[in-house]
N, C-alpha and C positions, 0 to 999 in steps of 0.2 A: 667087363671087368674095367674100372678105372685106370687112367693112365698113372703111373707112379710121379710123385712128386720130384721136381729137379731142385737140387740143391747147390749153394755157390760157396766155395771153399775160398777165404781171402786170405793171405800172408799181411798181417798188418804190425807196424811198429806202435809203441805205447800212444803216440799222439792218433793212432788210427789211418796212418796215411799207407795206401795200400802199395805193395809192391808189385805184386801179382795176383790173377784170382782164375777160377775156372768152373764152370760148371759141371754138376756129376749128378747119377742118380746112385743113391746109397747102396740100392740091389745090385749094383755092378761093380762098386767100388767101397772098400772099407775106408774109413777117414785117413787110417795110417797108408793105407795105399794111396789113394789120390794125393795127400800131402808128398810122398815120395816121388811119384811122377810129376807133379807140378816143380817141387825142388830139383829134379834130375833136368826138367827141361830148360828151366832157368839156368842152370851152369853148363848146359849143352850150347845154350845160346847167348852164354858171355853176360847173363844179368846179375850184377852184384847181389849177394845177399843180405844186403843192408838197405835202410832208407836212405833214398837221393835225395829227399827233402829235409829232413833234420839229423840226418847222419847216424841215427840210432841203428844198434846192432842187436836189439832186443825184439826179435820177431817172433809172433806168435801166429799161430793157425786159428782163423775163426771159422767154424761152419754153420750153416743156418739154410733153414728153407727158403725157396723163392716162392713168389706166387703161381710160378707156372710148373704146368705139367705137359707143355706143348714145347719140344725144342726150337721149332721154328720162332714163337713168339720169344722164348729166353735168349734166343742167340740174338734177336733184332731188337732186344731191349739192352742187351749187352753192348752192342755195336753202336746205340744211340748213347750209351754213357761213355764208350770209349771215344765217341767224336769231341764230347763235351770236355773231355780229359786233353784231348791232343789240341784242342784249340786253347784251352787255358795254357797248357806248355809253351804254344808258338807264340800267345799274347805275352809271358813273360821273357821270351826271348833266350831261353836257357838259362836264365837266372833263379834255378830252382834247388 
């Protein structure tokens, strides 16, 4: 039996700045359930529900399949992207 496709939920402003994202398997979560889970996590961690770059409060959820069926590979790719974002943030020196 083939492994299920891993999907990515991103919370995006109209400029496509990503507030937060999480991978998931649609067989385990509905889109509404994973969105509620991510928003609750953000609230619990004190992450503002608006864009920290442009200030937009018009945030939408985007669901899309990733090229991954293996969690280890998917998480490695996400961590690599996270490292790039952290490097950019450090380069900007908090001016975001």
